[in-house]
C-alpha atoms as one frame of an Amber mdcrd trajectory, in Angstrom:
protein
 120.325  91.762  15.163 118.719  88.477  14.336 116.685  86.250  16.610 119.586
  83.828  16.656 121.911  86.531  17.967 119.471  87.349  20.761 119.186  83.744
  21.859 122.984  83.433  22.012 123.382  86.463  24.419 124.136  85.136  27.935
 121.461  85.760  30.565 122.371  87.798  33.667 122.596  85.645  36.800 119.695
  86.218  39.225 122.125  87.016  42.050 123.409  89.898  39.999 120.024  91.620
  40.295 120.078  94.387  42.970 116.514  93.529  43.882 117.612  90.054  44.958
 120.174  91.412  47.410 117.733  94.019  48.681 115.229  91.256  49.441 117.879
  89.273  51.344 118.789  92.341  53.411 115.147  92.955  54.276 114.723  89.366
  55.470 117.867  89.577  57.616 116.747  92.900  59.120 113.319  91.490  59.922
 114.741  88.417  61.650 117.234  90.532  63.601 114.460  92.890  64.733 112.310
  90.045  66.024 115.294  88.524  67.823 116.112  91.839  69.527 112.525  92.297
  70.705 112.329  88.776  72.121 115.772  89.068  73.715 114.883  92.401  75.332
 111.639  90.986  76.733 113.536  88.130  78.371 116.093  90.363  80.099 115.502
  90.953  83.799 117.085  93.234  86.375 116.858  93.444  90.178 114.369  95.891
  91.683 112.915  96.354  95.162 109.452  95.261  96.222 107.931  96.019  99.617
 108.336  93.077 101.991 105.466  94.468 104.075 103.104  97.431 103.880 105.044
 100.683 104.274 103.158 103.799 105.376 103.927 107.464 104.635 106.726 108.913
 106.739 108.090 105.490 107.664 111.887 105.175 107.437 112.711 102.453 104.938
 115.169  99.814 106.113 116.616  97.070 103.953 114.502  94.574 105.907 111.388
  96.351 104.581 112.432  95.496 101.025 113.155  92.384  99.015 115.001  92.239
  95.732 113.122  90.633  92.840 114.133  89.963  89.257 111.745  91.697  86.884
 111.689  92.680  83.240 111.286  96.442  83.484 112.629  97.353  80.063 112.549
 101.095  79.480 110.642 101.672  82.757 113.594 100.576  84.909 114.430 104.131
  85.988 110.956 104.526  87.507 111.571 102.002  90.305 113.862 101.725  93.306
 116.762  99.367  92.581 119.619  98.164  94.833 122.114 100.760  93.531 119.648
 103.568  94.297 118.754 102.552  97.854 120.422 104.455 100.691 119.830 105.040
 104.370 117.641 107.979 105.295 114.857 107.266 102.816 111.239 107.465 103.966
 107.997 106.567 102.232 106.026 109.489 100.838 102.911 107.401 100.235 101.565
 103.987 101.182 103.449 101.140  99.489 101.551  97.870  99.718 103.243  94.563
 100.508 104.532  92.975  97.307 104.336  96.203  95.304 107.368  97.294  93.312
 108.666 100.467  94.953 108.367 103.474  92.630 111.170 106.019  93.018 108.566
 108.765  93.376 107.158 107.044  96.484 110.336 107.596  98.531 112.182 110.705
  99.629 114.669 112.053 102.140 113.707 112.014 105.803 114.346 115.752 106.055
 111.610 116.352 103.467 108.936 114.363 105.308 105.786 116.370 105.975 104.015
 113.803 108.133 104.123 112.600 111.717 102.513 109.870 113.817  99.871 110.083
 116.514  97.960 107.498 118.535  94.230 108.085 118.943  91.414 106.126 120.538
  88.282 106.039 118.438  84.994 106.448 120.251  83.544 103.769 117.995  85.021
 100.586 116.663  86.380 100.578 113.144  85.488  98.035 110.444  87.615  94.921
 110.058  88.623  96.163 106.609  90.649  98.969 108.230  94.230  97.769 108.625
  97.800  98.937 108.139  97.944 101.073 105.030  94.239 101.993 105.026  93.224
 105.608 104.568  90.866 106.947 107.239  89.259 110.202 108.335  89.519 111.700
 111.824  86.315 113.311 113.130  85.837 115.225 116.375  82.683 116.309 118.220
  83.562 119.139 120.652  82.444 118.713 124.257  79.673 121.209 125.144  79.048
 120.097 128.695  79.210 116.861 130.609  77.772 114.145 128.362  76.802 116.521
 125.555  78.742 117.092 122.357  78.438 119.478 119.454  78.120 118.391 115.828
  81.175 116.409 114.723  83.533 117.954 112.214  86.325 116.472 110.173  89.849
 117.125 111.429  91.944 115.081 108.998  90.647 113.758 105.686  93.582 111.560
 104.724  95.238 109.862 107.686  97.027 106.553 107.073  96.769 103.632 109.493
  99.997 102.213 110.899  98.386  99.750 113.314  95.015  98.991 114.923  94.190
  97.568 118.345  90.515  96.703 118.740  88.653  96.263 122.015  85.327  94.497
 121.663  84.695  94.062 125.377  82.396  97.075 125.715  78.692  96.268 125.759
  76.943  97.403 122.586  80.117  97.973 120.629  83.844  98.243 120.929  86.464
 100.900 120.651  89.791 100.960 118.902  93.189 102.520 119.365  94.988 103.404
 116.173  98.460 104.638 115.341  98.056 107.043 112.449 100.207 109.016 110.052
  98.865 112.552 109.605 100.134 115.687 107.866 102.172 117.914 110.174  99.870
 120.801 109.313  96.995 118.984 111.083  98.834 118.166 114.313  97.692 121.287
 116.187  93.998 120.627 115.490  94.293 116.973 116.524  96.097 117.805 119.764
  93.563 120.529 120.567  90.686 118.087 120.057  92.189 115.543 122.432  93.023
 118.221 125.004  89.470 119.603 125.183  88.003 116.087 125.510  86.285 116.088
 122.134  84.706 112.829 121.055  87.152 111.534 118.443  86.042 108.965 115.883
  88.047 107.229 113.170  86.125 106.213 110.078  87.228 104.731 106.743  87.790
 107.255 104.002  85.387 107.073 101.087  86.054 103.888  99.131  88.520 102.506
 101.686  86.304 100.450 103.897  82.748  99.462 104.597
């Protein structure tokens, strides 16, 4: 074959090269992948956020929740959404106002292991203690009139429902608190109030000053 014969052979069109089509497919796939990621990030769905602070054991009404549009993506199943809400649900832990409600933070009322008590603290509580705060309940047993034994802790993880402070007493105030406590601690708390122990409510470590 002469050089002239080689020059007369027609060249293969560039679009006939498999590598050309493979490159086009890779570009299309890359663009489609970016579009899917961006589109997924922009998608929102309704979920429930707490309209106010909800404490453990509290029955959850629709008025305690507000629906918000959020982009949960693959984490959508981890939160309470309108289709999953039903009557009879109670909080199993404190849910702060504005917080998205995790499904693990609610349960059936029949499974609740907490109850509420109202106690008057012998000392005032810091202003930082409010609804949703975690506090400890201490009691100093009465030995004789005006004398008390060393205080001991009754409940290490009570949750505050409400606080009423009284600052009228000279040299310091007192406070009445509605608290959520584990049912297992009810007997000890009732016994302490019955034998006139000196009951004090103090912030749990890291939950007040």
